[in-house]
C-alpha positions in Angstrom: 87.1 99.2 87.0 87.0 99.9 83.2 88.3 96.6 82.5 84.9 95.4 83.5 83.0 98.3 81.7 84.8 98.7 78.6 84.6 96.1 76.1 87.2 96.0 72.9 89.5 98.0 74.9 92.2 98.1 72.4 89.8 99.5 69.4 88.5 102.1 72.0 92.3 103.4 72.3 93.2 102.8 68.9 90.0 105.1 68.0 90.9 107.5 70.9 94.5 107.9 69.7 93.4 109.3 66.4 94.4 112.9 66.7 94.3 112.7 70.6 96.5 112.2 73.4 95.1 109.6 75.9 95.4 109.5 79.6 94.7 106.3 81.3 95.1 105.6 85.1 94.0 102.0 85.9 92.5 101.0 88.1 91.2 104.4 88.7 92.3 108.2 88.7 92.8 108.2 92.3 96.1 106.1 91.4 97.6 109.1 89.8 96.7 111.4 92.4 98.3 108.9 94.9 101.6 109.3 92.7 101.9 112.9 94.1 103.2 111.1 97.1 106.8 111.1 97.5 108.1 107.3 97.4 104.2 106.3 96.5 105.6 103.4 94.8 107.8 101.7 97.2 105.4 102.9 100.4 101.8 102.3 98.9 101.9 100.8 95.5 104.2 98.1 95.3 103.1 96.2 98.5 99.4 96.6 97.7 99.5 96.1 93.7 97.5 93.1 94.1 94.6 94.8 95.7 95.1 97.9 94.1 94.6 96.3 90.4 91.7 94.2 91.8 90.2 97.4 93.4 87.4 95.8 95.4 85.3 97.8 98.0 86.6 98.6 101.3 83.6 99.7 103.0 81.5 102.4 100.4 84.9 102.8 98.6 86.9 101.3 96.3 90.6 100.1 97.4 92.5 102.9 95.5 90.4 105.6 96.7 90.3 104.4 100.3 94.3 104.2 100.3 94.7 107.8 98.8 92.0 109.0 101.3 94.5 107.2 104.2 97.7 108.6 102.7 96.4 112.0 102.4 93.7 112.3 104.7 91.5 113.9 102.3 88.4 112.7 100.1 89.5 113.1 96.5 85.8 113.8 95.3 84.8 116.2 97.9 87.7 118.3 99.3 88.6 121.1 97.2 92.3 121.4 98.5 93.0 118.1 96.0 94.0 121.0 93.7 97.1 121.6 95.9 98.4 118.3 94.6 99.8 120.2 91.6 102.4 121.5 93.5 103.6 118.0 94.1 103.6 116.8 90.2 107.3 116.2 90.2 106.8 113.6 92.8 104.0 112.2 90.3 106.5 112.6 87.3 109.1 110.2 89.2 106.9 107.8 90.6 104.8 107.1 87.6 107.8 106.0 86.0 108.1 102.8 88.4 105.0 101.5 87.0 103.7 100.5 83.8 103.0 103.5 81.5 101.9 101.8 78.3 98.3 102.2 77.5 98.2 99.5 74.9 99.5 97.1 77.7 97.4 98.0 80.9 95.1 95.0 81.3 95.5 93.4 84.9 98.5 96.0 85.4 98.7 99.1 87.8 99.1 101.5 84.7 99.3 105.3 84.7 100.6 107.6 81.9 99.3 110.9 82.8 102.4 112.5 84.5 104.4 111.3 81.3 101.7 113.6 79.3 102.2 116.3 81.7 106.1 115.9 81.4 105.9 115.8 77.7 103.9 118.9 77.3 106.3 120.8 79.8 109.1 119.5 77.4 107.6 120.1 74.2 107.0 116.8 73.3 103.4 116.4 73.3 102.0 116.5 69.9 
């Protein structure tokens, strides 16, 4: 959705990277949450990449949110147990490496770099 709403994305990223670490999940944050499922890339992301990136509405939800809800059985915006996914962050780190993590090249691509940031922090590589 941000591709439709954010004009001059490259300028926004360049400005944001000044003294910050930017985390981006395209098309939406639910992509990062979905990555917490073991084998998420092979099972859910790769076969649905076109639908994920277009992120059209399915009923009253966007595609990626609907997919997440189907896989995990919870509403990511309303269920407090969403915090339990932190226990599966290692899956997210592995799965995220299978998609684009370059926030400078995310237009039209399933992209997420949030697990990379978490892993960099764990390994004291984050600046």
